[in-house]
N, C-alpha and C positions, 0 to 999 in steps of 0.2 A: 789685541785685535778688536776692532769696532764691530759690534753686532750689526747684522744686515738691516735690521729694522730702523736703526738710527740713520743709516745711509739712505734708506728709502724715504724716511721722514724729512731729512735735510734736502734731498733732491726734490721732493714734493713742495717744500717751502720755497726753494729757489725758483722752481717753475711757476708757482703761484705769484711770487713777487715779480717775476718777469712779465707775467700776464697783466698784473695790476699796473706796472710801470708802462706797458704798451698802451693800456687803456687811458691812463692819465696823460700820456704824451699825445694820443689821438684827440682827447678832449681839449687839451690846451691849444692844439692846432686848428680847432674848429671843425673837426670831422663829424660832429653830431649836431651841427646847426642846420636848419632847413631840411630836416629828415624827409618831409613830404616831397620836396623838390628832387632830392636825391633818389627817392624811390621811383619817380616818374622818368628818370633818365633812360631806363631800358626800353621805354615805349617809343614807337614811331609816332610822328604827329597824327597820322591817320588813326592809329589805335585809340587815341584819346577821344575820338569822335564817334566810335562805333557804338551802336545801340546794344546795351547789355540787358537781356530780358530778366535777369535776376535782381537788378537794381530797383530800388523804390522810385516812386515818381519824384521825390525830393532830391534824391541822388542824381537822377537824370537831369533835372532842372539845373542843379549846381554845375554839372559838367557842360550843359548847354550854354550857360552863362560864361564859363571859363574858356571853352574851346570852340564854340560855334554850334551850328545845327548838327544834331546827331544823324548818322547814316546807318543804313542796314548793313550788317556784316555779310561778307561773301561766304559761301559754303566752306566750313572748316575753320573759320576764325571767330573767336569770341562767341561761340554758341550759334553760329549761323548754320542753317539746315544743310545737310549733305545731299 
C-alpha cells in the first residue's frame, strides 16, 4: 500500500505541472502582450476621462493627452462628492 503522503505529493506535482502548462500555453498564445490595454477593457470610454483627485498632475496630463479633456465626476463615481 502506498503511503498517503506520496499520493498527496504526486497530486501536488501534477496540479503544479498543469498550472505551469496552462501558463506556458497562455504565454505562447499572446495572452500577456499589451497588459495595459487589456487592463483598460473594463472601463467605459467616459471613465477614462473622469478627473481623479488622487492622481498627480503628471498622471492627469498623460490621461488628458490620451483621452481628451478631463471632466468632473458625478456624485458617486471615481471620488465624486455625494
